[in-house]
C-alpha positions as CSV (number, residue, x, y, z in Angstrom):
1,M,-30.1,20.2,5.7
2,Y,-27.0,22.3,5.4
3,S,-27.3,24.5,2.4
4,G,-24.3,26.8,2.5
5,V,-23.9,30.0,0.5
6,N,-25.6,30.4,-2.9
7,R,-24.0,32.1,-5.8
8,I,-25.6,33.5,-8.9
9,T,-22.7,33.2,-11.2
10,A,-20.3,30.3,-11.5
11,P,-16.8,30.5,-12.7
12,Q,-16.4,30.0,-16.5
13,T,-13.0,28.5,-16.3
14,P,-11.4,25.8,-14.1
15,A,-9.4,27.0,-11.2
16,K,-5.7,26.1,-11.2
17,M,-3.9,24.3,-8.4
18,S,-0.8,25.7,-6.9
19,A,2.3,23.5,-6.5
20,K,1.6,23.2,-2.8
21,D,-2.1,22.2,-3.5
22,L,-0.8,19.6,-5.9
23,L,1.7,18.1,-3.4
24,I,-1.2,17.8,-0.9
25,V,-3.3,16.0,-3.4
26,I,-0.4,13.7,-4.3
27,V,0.1,12.6,-0.7
28,V,-3.6,11.8,-0.4
29,A,-3.5,10.2,-3.8
30,L,-0.5,8.0,-2.7
31,G,-2.7,6.7,0.2
32,S,-5.5,5.8,-2.2
33,F,-3.1,4.2,-4.5
34,M,-1.8,1.9,-1.8
35,A,-5.4,1.2,-0.7
36,G,-6.4,0.3,-4.3
37,L,-3.2,-1.7,-4.9
38,D,-3.5,-3.6,-1.7
39,A,-7.2,-4.5,-2.5
40,T,-6.2,-6.6,-5.6
41,I,-2.5,-7.3,-5.2
42,V,-3.2,-10.1,-2.4
43,N,-5.8,-12.0,-4.3
44,I,-3.5,-13.4,-7.0
45,A,-0.9,-14.5,-4.4
46,L,-3.4,-16.4,-2.1
47,P,-2.7,-19.9,-3.7
48,D,1.1,-19.3,-3.1
49,I,0.5,-18.2,0.4
50,A,-1.7,-21.3,1.1
51,K,1.0,-23.5,-0.4
52,F,3.7,-21.8,1.7
53,F,1.9,-22.2,5.0
54,D,0.3,-25.6,3.9
55,V,-3.2,-24.5,4.8
56,S,-6.7,-24.7,3.1
57,T,-8.2,-22.2,0.7
58,V,-10.8,-21.3,3.4
59,A,-8.1,-20.6,6.0
60,V,-6.0,-18.4,3.7
61,S,-9.1,-16.5,2.7
62,W,-9.0,-14.8,6.1
63,V,-5.9,-12.9,4.9
64,L,-8.5,-10.9,2.8
65,N,-11.5,-11.2,5.1
66,A,-9.7,-10.0,8.3
67,Y,-8.4,-7.0,6.4
68,L,-11.8,-6.0,5.0
69,I,-13.6,-6.4,8.3
70,I,-11.2,-4.3,10.3
71,L,-10.9,-1.6,7.5
72,V,-14.6,-1.0,6.9
73,S,-15.6,-1.3,10.6
74,L,-13.1,1.3,11.7
75,L,-13.5,4.0,9.0
76,L,-16.0,6.0,11.1
77,A,-13.9,5.8,14.2
78,A,-10.9,7.0,12.3
79,S,-12.9,9.9,11.0
80,R,-13.9,10.9,14.4
81,L,-10.3,10.5,15.7
82,G,-9.2,12.9,12.9
83,D,-11.8,15.5,14.0
84,M,-10.5,15.2,17.6
85,R,-6.7,15.0,17.0
86,G,-6.3,16.8,13.8
87,Y,-6.3,15.3,10.3
88,R,-2.5,15.7,9.7
89,G,-1.4,13.6,12.6
90,V,-4.0,10.8,12.3
91,F,-3.5,10.5,8.6
92,L,0.3,10.3,8.7
93,G,0.1,8.1,11.8
94,G,-2.2,5.8,9.7
95,F,0.3,5.8,6.9
96,A,3.1,4.8,9.3
97,L,1.0,2.0,10.8
98,F,0.1,0.8,7.4
99,T,3.6,0.6,6.3
100,V,4.8,-1.2,9.4
101,G,1.9,-3.6,9.0
102,S,3.1,-4.2,5.5
103,L,6.6,-5.0,6.7
104,L,5.2,-7.3,9.4
105,C,3.1,-9.2,6.8
106,G,6.1,-9.8,4.5
107,L,8.1,-11.2,7.6
108,S,5.2,-13.4,9.0
109,P,6.5,-16.9,9.9
110,T,2.9,-18.3,10.3
111,L,-0.5,-17.8,8.9
112,T,-1.8,-16.6,12.2
113,I,0.8,-13.8,12.4
114,L,0.1,-12.8,8.8
115,I,-3.6,-12.4,9.6
116,V,-2.8,-10.4,12.7
117,S,-0.3,-8.2,10.7
118,R,-3.1,-7.7,8.1
119,M,-5.3,-6.4,10.9
120,V,-2.5,-3.9,11.9
121,Q,-2.3,-2.9,8.2
122,A,-6.1,-2.5,8.1
123,I,-6.1,-0.1,11.1
124,G,-3.7,2.1,9.4
125,G,-5.5,1.8,6.1
126,A,-8.8,2.9,7.8
127,A,-7.1,6.2,8.8
128,I,-5.7,6.7,5.3
129,A,-9.0,5.9,3.6
130,A,-11.2,7.8,6.0
131,L,-9.4,11.1,6.0
132,G,-8.5,11.5,2.3
133,A,-11.6,13.3,1.2
134,V,-11.9,15.5,4.2
135,M,-8.3,16.6,4.0
136,V,-8.8,17.6,0.3
137,T,-12.0,19.4,1.2
138,S,-10.4,21.2,4.1
139,Y,-7.0,22.1,2.8
140,L,-7.8,23.2,-0.8
141,S,-10.1,25.9,-2.2
142,T,-13.7,24.7,-2.7
143,S,-13.5,25.4,-6.4
144,L,-10.6,22.8,-6.7
145,R,-12.5,20.0,-4.9
146,G,-13.8,18.1,-7.9
147,Q,-10.5,18.0,-9.8
148,A,-8.6,17.1,-6.7
149,L,-11.0,14.3,-5.8
150,G,-10.8,13.2,-9.5
151,I,-7.0,12.8,-9.2
152,V,-7.4,10.8,-6.0
153,A,-9.9,8.5,-7.7
154,M,-7.6,8.1,-10.6
155,F,-4.8,6.9,-8.3
156,T,-7.2,4.6,-6.5
157,M,-8.1,2.9,-9.8
158,L,-4.5,2.8,-11.0
159,G,-3.5,1.0,-7.8
160,A,-6.5,-1.4,-8.3
161,A,-5.6,-2.0,-12.0
162,L,-1.9,-2.5,-11.3
163,G,-2.5,-4.9,-8.3
164,P,-3.0,-8.2,-10.2
165,V,-0.2,-7.4,-12.7
166,V,2.3,-6.3,-10.0
167,G,1.2,-9.1,-7.7
168,G,1.6,-11.7,-10.3
169,F,5.1,-10.4,-11.4
170,L,6.4,-10.2,-7.8
171,T,5.0,-13.5,-6.7
172,S,6.3,-15.4,-9.8
173,T,9.6,-13.6,-10.0
174,F,10.4,-13.4,-6.2
175,S,7.9,-14.6,-3.6
176,W,4.5,-13.7,-2.2
177,Q,6.3,-11.7,0.6
178,Y,7.2,-9.0,-1.9
179,I,3.5,-8.1,-2.6
180,F,3.7,-6.4,0.9
181,F,7.3,-5.2,0.7
182,V,6.3,-3.1,-2.4
183,N,4.3,-0.8,0.1
184,L,7.3,0.2,1.9
185,P,8.9,2.7,-0.5
186,V,5.5,4.2,-1.3
187,G,4.7,4.5,2.3
188,I,8.0,6.1,3.3
189,I,7.9,8.6,0.4
190,A,4.3,9.6,1.3
191,I,5.2,10.0,5.0
192,L,8.2,12.2,4.4
193,L,6.3,14.3,1.7
194,G,3.3,14.6,3.9
195,L,5.4,15.8,6.9
196,K,6.6,18.7,4.7
197,V,3.6,19.8,2.7
198,I,0.4,18.9,4.8
199,P,-0.4,22.1,6.9
200,R,-0.8,22.0,10.6
201,H,-4.5,22.9,11.2
202,D,-6.2,22.9,14.6
203,A,-8.5,19.9,15.3
204,V,-12.0,20.5,14.2
205,A,-13.4,19.1,17.5
206,P,-10.6,18.8,20.1
207,S,-13.0,18.5,23.0
208,A,-15.2,15.9,21.4
209,R,-15.7,12.4,22.8
210,M,-15.3,9.1,21.0
211,D,-18.7,7.4,20.5
212,T,-17.6,4.0,22.0
213,G,-21.2,2.5,21.7
214,G,-21.3,3.5,18.1
215,I,-17.9,2.0,17.4
216,V,-18.8,-1.4,18.9
217,T,-22.2,-1.6,17.3
218,V,-21.1,-0.6,13.8
219,F,-18.1,-2.9,14.1
220,I,-20.3,-5.9,14.9
221,A,-22.9,-4.9,12.2
222,L,-20.4,-4.4,9.5
223,G,-18.2,-7.3,10.5
224,S,-21.1,-9.7,10.7
225,L,-22.4,-8.4,7.4
226,I,-19.1,-9.0,5.5
227,Y,-18.7,-12.5,7.2
228,G,-22.3,-13.4,6.4
229,L,-22.1,-12.4,2.7
230,T,-18.8,-14.3,2.3
231,T,-20.1,-17.4,4.1
232,L,-23.4,-17.4,2.4
233,Q,-21.7,-18.4,-0.9
234,G,-19.8,-21.3,0.8
235,T,-20.7,-24.8,1.9
236,D,-22.4,-23.6,5.0
237,P,-25.0,-21.0,4.1
238,V,-26.8,-21.4,7.4
239,K,-23.9,-19.7,9.2
240,G,-24.1,-16.9,6.6
241,I,-27.8,-16.3,7.2
242,A,-27.2,-16.3,11.0
243,A,-24.5,-13.7,10.6
244,L,-26.7,-11.5,8.4
245,A,-29.4,-11.8,11.2
246,V,-26.9,-10.6,13.8
247,S,-25.9,-7.8,11.4
248,A,-29.4,-6.7,11.1
249,V,-30.0,-6.5,14.8
250,F,-26.7,-4.6,15.4
251,W,-27.6,-2.1,12.6
252,G,-30.8,-1.4,14.5
253,L,-28.8,-0.9,17.7
254,F,-26.3,1.4,15.8
255,V,-29.2,3.6,14.6
256,F,-30.6,3.7,18.2
257,Q,-27.1,4.5,19.6
258,E,-26.5,7.4,17.2
259,R,-29.9,9.0,17.8
260,R,-29.3,9.1,21.6
261,A,-25.6,9.8,21.7
262,R,-24.4,13.4,22.4
263,E,-21.6,13.2,19.9
264,P,-22.5,10.4,17.4
265,L,-20.2,8.9,14.8
266,V,-22.6,9.8,12.1
267,N,-24.9,12.8,12.2
268,L,-28.1,11.0,11.1
269,S,-30.0,14.3,10.7
270,L,-27.9,14.9,7.7
271,F,-29.9,12.1,5.9
272,A,-32.9,14.3,6.2
273,G,-31.4,16.3,3.3
274,R,-32.4,14.6,0.0
275,G,-29.0,15.4,-1.6
276,Y,-27.0,13.9,1.1
277,A,-29.0,10.7,1.4
278,V,-29.5,10.1,-2.3
279,Q,-25.9,10.7,-3.3
280,N,-24.5,8.4,-0.6
281,I,-26.9,5.7,-1.9
282,C,-25.6,6.5,-5.4
283,I,-22.0,5.8,-4.3
284,L,-23.2,2.5,-2.9
285,L,-25.0,1.7,-6.2
286,I,-22.2,2.6,-8.6
287,Q,-19.6,0.7,-6.5
288,M,-21.9,-2.4,-6.4
289,A,-22.2,-2.5,-10.2
290,M,-18.5,-2.1,-10.9
291,A,-17.3,-4.6,-8.2
292,G,-20.0,-7.0,-9.5
293,V,-18.7,-6.8,-13.1
294,M,-15.0,-7.1,-12.0
295,V,-15.8,-10.3,-10.1
296,I,-18.1,-12.0,-12.6
297,M,-16.5,-11.0,-15.9
298,P,-13.3,-13.4,-15.3
299,F,-15.7,-16.4,-15.0
300,Y,-17.4,-15.5,-18.3
301,L,-14.1,-15.1,-20.1
302,E,-12.5,-18.2,-18.7
303,I,-15.6,-20.5,-18.9
304,V,-17.5,-19.2,-21.9
305,K,-14.8,-17.8,-24.0
306,A,-12.1,-20.3,-22.8
307,I,-9.5,-17.4,-22.4
308,P,-6.4,-18.0,-20.3
309,T,-6.4,-16.4,-16.8
310,D,-3.5,-14.0,-17.7
311,T,-5.2,-12.8,-20.9
312,A,-8.5,-12.4,-19.1
313,G,-6.8,-10.2,-16.5
314,T,-5.4,-8.0,-19.4
315,I,-8.9,-7.7,-20.8
316,L,-10.3,-6.6,-17.5
317,L,-7.8,-3.6,-17.4
318,A,-10.1,-1.9,-19.9
319,L,-12.5,-1.0,-17.0
320,P,-10.0,0.8,-14.7
321,V,-8.4,2.4,-17.7
322,G,-11.7,4.0,-18.7
323,M,-12.0,5.4,-15.2
324,I,-8.4,6.6,-15.0
325,I,-9.0,8.7,-18.1
326,T,-12.3,10.2,-17.2
327,A,-12.2,10.7,-13.4
328,P,-9.8,13.7,-13.2
329,I,-11.4,15.4,-16.3
330,S,-15.0,14.9,-14.9
331,G,-13.8,16.3,-11.5
332,K,-12.5,19.4,-13.0
333,I,-15.6,19.9,-15.2
334,S,-17.8,19.5,-12.2
335,D,-16.0,22.4,-10.5
336,V,-17.3,24.5,-13.4
337,I,-20.8,23.3,-14.2
338,G,-21.8,21.6,-11.0
339,T,-22.0,18.0,-10.0
340,K,-25.5,16.9,-11.0
341,R,-25.1,16.7,-14.8
342,P,-21.8,14.8,-14.8
343,I,-23.2,12.3,-12.3
344,I,-26.3,11.7,-14.4
345,T,-24.1,11.4,-17.5
346,G,-21.9,8.9,-15.9
347,F,-24.8,6.7,-14.7
348,L,-26.4,6.8,-18.1
349,L,-23.1,5.7,-19.8
350,C,-22.7,2.9,-17.2
351,T,-26.3,1.8,-17.9
352,L,-25.7,1.6,-21.6
353,A,-22.5,-0.3,-21.1
354,L,-24.2,-2.8,-18.9
355,F,-27.1,-3.2,-21.4
356,L,-24.5,-4.1,-24.0
357,L,-22.8,-6.5,-21.6
358,S,-26.1,-8.2,-20.8
359,A,-26.4,-9.2,-24.4
360,I,-23.1,-10.8,-25.0
361,S,-22.8,-14.5,-25.8
362,A,-20.2,-17.0,-26.6
363,K,-19.8,-15.5,-30.1
364,T,-19.2,-11.9,-28.9
365,S,-15.7,-10.8,-29.8
366,V,-13.1,-9.9,-27.3
367,G,-12.8,-6.5,-28.9
368,H,-16.4,-5.6,-28.2
369,I,-16.1,-6.8,-24.6
370,C,-13.1,-4.5,-24.1
371,I,-15.1,-1.6,-25.5
372,Y,-18.1,-2.3,-23.3
373,L,-15.8,-2.6,-20.2
374,F,-14.0,0.7,-21.2
375,L,-17.4,2.4,-21.5
376,L,-18.4,1.2,-18.0
377,G,-15.1,2.4,-16.6
378,A,-15.4,5.7,-18.3
379,G,-19.0,6.2,-17.0
380,T,-17.9,5.2,-13.5
381,G,-15.1,7.8,-13.6
382,I,-17.4,10.5,-14.9
383,A,-19.9,10.0,-12.0
384,F,-17.7,9.0,-9.1
385,S,-15.5,12.1,-8.6
386,P,-18.4,14.5,-8.7
387,L,-20.4,12.2,-6.5
388,N,-17.6,12.4,-3.8
389,S,-17.5,16.1,-4.2
390,A,-21.2,16.5,-4.0
391,V,-21.5,14.5,-0.8
392,M,-18.7,16.4,0.8
393,G,-20.4,19.7,-0.2
394,E,-23.8,18.6,1.5
395,C,-22.4,18.8,5.0
396,P,-21.1,21.6,7.2
397,A,-17.4,21.6,8.3
398,K,-18.0,20.0,11.6
399,D,-19.5,16.9,9.9
400,R,-16.9,16.6,7.1
401,G,-14.7,14.1,8.9
402,S,-17.5,11.6,9.6
403,T,-18.9,12.2,6.0
404,S,-15.5,11.4,4.6
405,G,-15.5,8.1,6.5
406,L,-19.1,7.4,5.6
407,V,-18.2,7.8,1.9
408,K,-15.5,5.1,2.3
409,V,-17.9,2.9,4.2
410,M,-20.4,3.2,1.3
411,T,-17.6,2.4,-1.2
412,N,-16.3,-0.7,0.6
413,L,-19.8,-1.9,1.5
414,G,-20.8,-1.5,-2.1
415,S,-18.0,-3.7,-3.2
416,S,-19.0,-6.4,-0.8
417,L,-22.7,-6.3,-1.6
418,G,-21.9,-6.1,-5.4
419,V,-19.7,-9.3,-5.3
420,A,-22.3,-11.2,-3.1
421,G,-25.3,-10.0,-5.2
422,V,-23.8,-10.8,-8.6
423,M,-22.5,-14.2,-7.6
424,L,-25.9,-15.0,-6.1
425,V,-27.8,-14.0,-9.3
426,A,-25.4,-16.0,-11.5
427,M,-25.7,-19.1,-9.3
428,V,-29.5,-18.9,-9.3
429,A,-29.7,-18.2,-13.0
430,A,-27.3,-21.0,-13.8
431,G,-29.2,-23.5,-11.6
432,P,-28.6,-27.2,-12.6
433,K,-26.6,-26.1,-15.6
434,I,-23.6,-25.7,-13.1
435,A,-23.7,-29.5,-12.4
436,E,-24.1,-30.3,-16.0
437,Y,-21.1,-28.1,-16.8
438,S,-19.0,-29.7,-14.1
439,A,-20.0,-33.1,-15.6
440,H,-19.0,-31.9,-19.1
441,T,-22.5,-32.7,-20.4
442,I,-23.2,-29.2,-21.8
443,A,-21.3,-26.7,-23.7
444,P,-19.8,-23.7,-21.7
445,G,-21.6,-21.3,-24.1
446,E,-24.9,-22.4,-22.6
447,L,-23.9,-20.8,-19.3
448,A,-23.7,-17.3,-21.1
449,G,-27.4,-16.6,-20.1
450,A,-26.5,-16.7,-16.4
451,F,-23.8,-14.2,-16.9
452,D,-26.1,-12.0,-19.0
453,L,-28.6,-11.9,-16.1
454,A,-25.8,-11.0,-13.7
455,F,-24.8,-8.0,-15.9
456,F,-28.5,-7.1,-16.2
457,F,-28.6,-7.0,-12.4
458,C,-25.7,-4.5,-12.5
459,M,-27.5,-2.5,-15.2
460,V,-30.6,-2.1,-12.9
461,L,-28.4,-0.8,-10.1
462,E,-27.1,1.9,-12.4
463,A,-30.6,2.7,-13.7
464,I,-31.8,3.3,-10.2
465,G,-28.9,5.6,-9.8
466,V,-30.2,7.7,-12.8
467,V,-33.7,7.9,-11.3
468,L,-32.5,8.8,-7.8
469,M,-30.2,11.7,-9.2
470,F,-33.1,13.4,-10.8
471,L,-34.5,13.8,-7.3
472,V,-31.5,15.8,-6.3
473,R,-31.6,19.6,-6.7
474,A,-28.8,21.0,-8.8
475,R,-26.5,23.5,-7.1
476,E,-24.3,26.3,-8.5
477,P,-20.6,25.4,-8.8
478,P,-18.6,27.1,-6.1
479,S,-16.2,30.1,-6.6
480,D,-12.7,30.5,-5.2
481,D,-13.8,33.0,-2.5
482,D,-16.7,30.9,-1.3
483,G,-14.5,29.3,1.3
484,A,-14.5,26.0,2.9
485,L,-18.0,26.2,4.1
486,L,-19.7,26.3,0.8
487,A,-21.8,23.3,-0.3
488,I,-22.0,22.4,-3.9
């Protein structure tokens, strides 16, 4: 495992960003903002899109599925391309492609063209998402890594939080096309600012070759996994199971390919290091829990509490607000005291919040639910920024690009697994009560137990994260003069 340079003394006060550092972070953060916004802004407009094109709910769902499959599957390839061609050019090129794709989405005359345009958007989104962390790590002092990644995480959650609100307003006031047009001014500003402030650095690996076999196998593995998880909850679970079986086969082929490739997409030897492997798993776990709560909580609020959809959406804002407040602060603190303690603290707070959520009932007040959601968001923010910083600090410079992409793969994969896992737990726990509820023969409050079990499932994920983090060796926080090669 790459261990870097050790320091006996750590800085006692946080390092300060220069104006140029801050502008670089803002460009990266705008990309994260767009990614977060686009992840949630489309959902609320799907009924209007289906009505506009006169298609079924299943058909219009591919506006989401196609984007997600392309995005997640190309993250590692985008990271390698950044290593080969230079981060600046690939990142800004991805931004331009995402912006053009957004314009094409808004102008799409048919559902098929809209889905293809979403794929174009996703290719650009993969470059933006994959290279954000490695750019922050490469262009800024190591002692600024935590607070910079905290700001990026804050913008990601701000975009995700504003998505439903902005999407609902634009769709109801204008039309669904404007949920894509809103990306245009943000994209143009970010590209122009990026051209001015992002430094021109030489490519890390200009003579490297693209691992075509790795790209193909991981594309099929991730694509079939996301398709299988989505289909498993539908009317034809057999297709879902078959897709998951295909995914398992291609994951095995991907590992085989990466072990034999001269220049693999992912350096699997890094996983021999406990810190690298465990903290990547922790990113997956914390994202699973958060995504699970975000998808199941609206059902609880609308079914058990009989709260209108718009009000339920407002209540859910408590979670991202908690993360927005804590993420940049935690990132800055981790630059001073190291990453392990903030990560454990965040996981513990998340575990407490989910324990409280697992005990709610039909009588639980909305105020208490908001507090629990805020605590979950705060805990996630406290842990997430140091986790990103810690993983980036566990690898040498030559593997930072692939690690940046891998972190985003873990994040997006965690969201998919969390949604699928929580919905499955809730459905199994509810059992025949679902039919009784549909037939109006039982009170909605009797379904509260199924939601409690789903929240308990998320709590177990956070608790596993706590245990795993105790296995990671604490590292001294970096100093300004440690340079870009120092691992946290």
